[in-house]
N, C-alpha and C positions, 0 to 999 in steps of 0.2 A: 504494500500500500504506500502511496506517496502522501506528501504533506497536505496537499489540497483535498485529496479523497478523504483523509482522516478528518480534516477540518469540517468538510461537508457532513460526514457521518455524525460528528459530535454536535454540530449546529442543529441537525435534524433531531437528535436526541434531546437537546436543550429545549428547542421549540415545542416538542411533543410533551415536555414535562413542565412547561411554564417558567423556564429560566433561560439564560443566554450564556454565550461564551464571553469571557473577559474581553473588554473593548481595548485593552492595552495591547496593541499589536506586537510590541517587542516581547512582552511577557508571554503572550499567546504563542508566538513563534518558538520561543525557548521550550515551552511546555509541549508543543506538538513534536518538536525535534526529539525531546526526551522520551515521549511515548513511542515514537518510531524506533529509537535506539534501544528501548527496553521491551520491544514487542508488545506494547500496550500495557505494561506494568506501570503503575503510577510512578512517575519519575521523582516524586517527593518522598517516597517510602523506601525503606531499606530493601534492596533486592533479596530475593529468596528463591530457593529451589523447592521449598515445601509447597506441594500442590494446593493445600488449603489456603495458604497465605496468598499464592498467586491468584486463586479464585476470588478472594476477598478484595484484592487490590489491583485487579485488572480494570482499567478505565473503561467506562465509568465505574468507580469502585462501589462497594456495597454501602458505604457510609455517605456518599455524596448528597443524596436527597435530604437526609436528616441534618447534615451540616449546613446546607443551603437554607433550610427552614429555620435552623437555630441561630446561625450567625451571618447569613446573607451570602455565603460563598462556600465552596468546597475547600478541603484542606489545602490544595495547591493553587487555589484561585483560578482554576480553569473555568469552572461554572460559577456564575453569579446571578443574583436576583435581578 
């Protein structure tokens, strides 16, 4: 997957769930590059080979919706209200 395809997929996810991608293009670019480099594993989390950890922190991670609801953004600031 390339950066623009990933961005489009994540934008669609955000729109479908009532939030959006961070509008800071520089930060967004770094986050997308990190996701591509880690095969979709949240670039802000410690990498792991544990399948359960990978499942929990593959973007969009299991906690992103609750984090957005509670604090207005996910852990890495990829998704915001």
